[in-house]
KOLBA-773535 format. One record per atom (N, C-alpha, C): x, y, z. Coordinates in steps of 0.001 Angstrom, whole numbers, plus 500000, padded with zeros to 6 digits. Each point is the difference from the previous one (the first is absolute). Layout:
XYZ...
//
This chain:
360647284216902477499750498762500704499140499113499107500425498781499870499280499058499162498983499255500843499007499460499364498992499211500708500562498685500518501069499520499418500611498758500449500634500155501378500430501161500381500648500196501294499020500400501097498736500147499697498990500400500981499865498998501154499953498684499775499902499080501154501200500081500930501169500263499477501189500116500832499900501240500867499519501084499462499858501245500745498960499825501103498892499323499720498960499784501010500483499059501097500812499038499641500511499061500991500971500672500950500647501050499576500956500707500834499329501060500876498732500204499831499296501025500765499955499624501473499912500975500864499925499776501456498651499396500358499961499159501042498726499418500409499075501091500536498695499787499897499057501013500479500116500182501513499884501239500451500111500329501426498642499831500683500029499650501311498772499908500779499310498654499890500514499096499235499355498703499840500538498939500945500915500366500898500596499028500913499014499662501121499935498733500352499101499551501064500616500300501363499164500180501018500533500215501349500836498806500469500881500239500950500921498955500460499272498831500638498897500252500691499303498905500691499389499008499019499730500407498782499421499103498999500981498895499633501282500274500121501006498991499688499989498865501020499502500248501209499981498982501047498728499153499995499014500372499206498738499247499948500222498552499544500733499714498943500214498595499615500712499197501095500957500620500659500707499322501096499039499673501139499131500931500345499020499765501073499017498902499603499595499968498742499098498942499537500656498630500095501258499919499638500718498725500091500087499551501455500313500920500915500051499651501423498639499543500512498936500665499579498653499607500411499635498614499514500300499712498751499722498669499449500819498951500731501268500285500250500874499079500735499419499695501377499495501036500681499438499814501336498770499095499954499074500273499102498747499247499975500154498587499451500985499755499171500174498663499424500907499122500843501007500576500647500981499181500709499940500181501512500102501206500482500161500218501439498721499739500782498860500501499536498760499826500748499609498523500161500019499176498945499686498577500198500997499288500919501278500405499938501001499384500867499715500314501469499604501215500292499659500370501384498780499240500497498992499842499145498805499231500390500386498559500328500867499418499177500441498615500214500771499869501308500899500952500280500764499970501242499080500113501206498967500816499905499048500156501102499231498701500226499608499343498914499276498727500100500867498929500660501280499940499625500921499019500586500210500283501484500153501272500371500188500365501407498774499630500827498810500237499462498766499625500711499915498482500170500385499247498963499986498536500082500934499515501100501212500522500037500980499551500992499601500397501415499348501142500150499534500419501327498824499155500481499234499420499072498818499223500354500294498521500260501247499573499878500336498597500253499713499648501449499522498768500211499716499535501366500347498521500122500065499522501222500330498605500278498949499100499345500443498858499494499201498981499317499634500351498561500482501134499471499805500280498580500859499036499198499436499464498941500745499111499110500518500864498846501323500076499901500629500917499053501007499272499118500481500724499012501091499536499153501032501125499948501269499625500067501055501003499946500326500326498545500768501044499800500389500378498640500933498972499376500617499151500834500868498946499469499245498687499787498690499978500301499182498825499713499806499039501149500321500396501230499813499120501159498599500211500552499254498891500138498662500046500570500104499746501493499190500715500768500030499789501436498851500702500700499954499763501303498986500613500851500718500854501044499509501189500228500653500911500942499748499521501424501083499858500778499876499598501402500376501124500953500781500974499522500400501111500852500358501201499129499671501194500502500290501239499283500885500903500841500986500612499363500812501051500604499827501251499141500681501067500389499922501228499216500580499824498605501104499254499900500689499875498716500067498577499463499549499027500775500093498612499538498735499222500345499887498832499374498856499115500169500536498588500155499440499249500951500372498592500140498943499169499287500466499123499111499108499143499223500189498549500369498892499295500061500066498548500142499797499446498599501057499322499495499936499501498630499767498488499947500153499318501127499714498573500128499850499714501496499641498755500354499888499644501419501340500225500683499982500791501046501172500290500825501132500678499220499677500626498893500998500724499222499528501450499871500769500880500617499661501425499956501204500796499515499717500989499196501055500894499515499567501438500258500989500862500070499702501420500178500431500738498737499072500786499463500266500767498791499625501460500231500526500839499172499676501424500059498560500226499553499364501030500555498650500347499540500011500359498522501101500564499548500108500384498591500001498785499070500263498808500538500037498787499191498625499367499823498974500540500651498656499449499872499389500535498712499620499093499107499489500400498694498501500077499904499287499210500780498545500009499932499423498818500754498683499900499956499303498888500640499986498807499055499981498798500566499947498793499182498675499963499243500060499627498735498798499854499186499465501303499433500681501105500223499562501287499460501106500602499147499641501024499252501001500720499214501028500599500938501278499985499626501024500601500856499797501515500137500223500490501203499897501438500256501294500656499560501114499351500296501322500517499659500438499332498708500289500809498986500464499460498728501515499917500039500541498838499688501447499834499923500463500601498687500870501004500068500461500673498789501092499224499296500656499100500712501045499200499389501300500732499797500117501216500501501244500748499848500805499953501274501299499921499824500924500032501129501375499728499572
//
């Protein structure tokens, strides 16, 4: 055997036994990715949804609001799923509670995503 063929012989050798990691170790990177995904995306989204739900539940008559489509008005009547707005003298419209974006003069509670 020549010294030139030694690397080829070593490369053909069987891998060492007993050095394999347990099966659960292979799932650690996957679990870390899921954890990061949860804390960066899902948890803030749930907090935002809770804030929006609290805002919509707290609406009352005479609140001055703006809809997500940009209509300014004052609430004159509330239902479970809709709100009646007075947008001018003797002009009232009924909109869904989901269309209420926030109070006039404040940052919007509901962010329009622009997708549809």
